N, C-alpha and C positions, 0 to 999 in steps of 0.2 A: 662255578665252583661253590659247591654249599658251603656255607659259612656254620661253625662246628656246632654253633648254639641253634643250628638249625635242625638238626640232626640227631635229637635230644629228644627222647619218646613224649617227656611233658610239652615239648613244643609242639609235636603234633598234636597231642590234644587240647592243647591250645586253638592249634589252627582247626582242630574239626569244630572245637565249639564256636568259634567266631563262622565258620560257614555255615555251621544249622542254623545259625540265628541270621542269616541273612538268608537263606531258602525261607525262612520262617516267616522272616517279613517280605517277601516277594507272595508268599501263600497268602498273606492277609488279605492284600486287596482282592485279590481272586473269590475267596470264601466270603467276603462283604458283600462281592456282588452277587454271588449265585445265591446267598439270602435275601437279597434285596429281589432279586427277580422270584424268591420262592413265597415271598410275601407278596407281591404283586397279585400274583394269579395263580390257581388252583392248576391250571394245564401247565405252566410254565414249571411247576411244582414234580408233576407226575411225570413227566420229562427229565427232569432232575434226578428223579428216582431210576428211572430207565437205565437213566447214564450210569446211574453209581453198580448198575450189575455188572456192568464191562469186566472182564478179565485183568484189561491192562489200566481200568480205574483203580482196583484191589491190587495190586502193585506202586500204585503211584500212591494210593493210601498205605500201604506197608513202609513205603521210603520216608512218609511224611511223619508219620508215628514214630519211627526209627530217628528221624530227626529232631523230632518233639523231645523224646526221650531221651538220648544223648546230649539233648543241649542241657535240658534239666539236669541229668547225673554230670555233667560235666560243668554247669552251674556248681551243685553242690560241691565237687571236689576244687572249685574254685573259692568256695566260702570255707569250706573248711582249712584251707592254705591259710585266709588272711585271719581265720580267728583261734587257730590251734597251733601247738607248736609243729616245726617242720621235723619229719620224718624219714627216714630210708625209704621208706615202703609207697613214696606217692605215683611211681609207677605202677604198684600193685593195684592202686587206688584208682588210676585213668583208666588201666585195662579192665577193671569191674565196673566202671562208669560204661564202659563199652559194651562189655557182653551184657550188663544190666539192659542196656537201651536197644540192645540186640533181641534179649529174651522177649522184655515185652513186645515189640514189633511184631515180632516172630506170631506171638503168641495171640496176638491181635488179627495178621493176617490169615493164620489156622482158622480163627473162629468164625472169618469172615466169607470163606470159602465155603 
């Protein structure tokens, strides 16, 4: 049985913010490892750059940018909750945060193709 507070749209926004933060935290060690490989040798960097031309990697970049932007806009919404007075349109702000994140990541993906 789903608890009543877990069916609220703002709880879903909180969950999306939390999951995106965990996804970004899991990506960071991979990112730093790839950076260390790029610094250590030029051949490794060339192989890495060829790898990033794959369509699957571009789709993964889309999801990564989506996670980053949804985390950023969700965090801005949470900061607004802390410092601004509570309003009735908080669900609209949460939906706007997701829409902006999707637009940014889609623009990044279309530019990458």
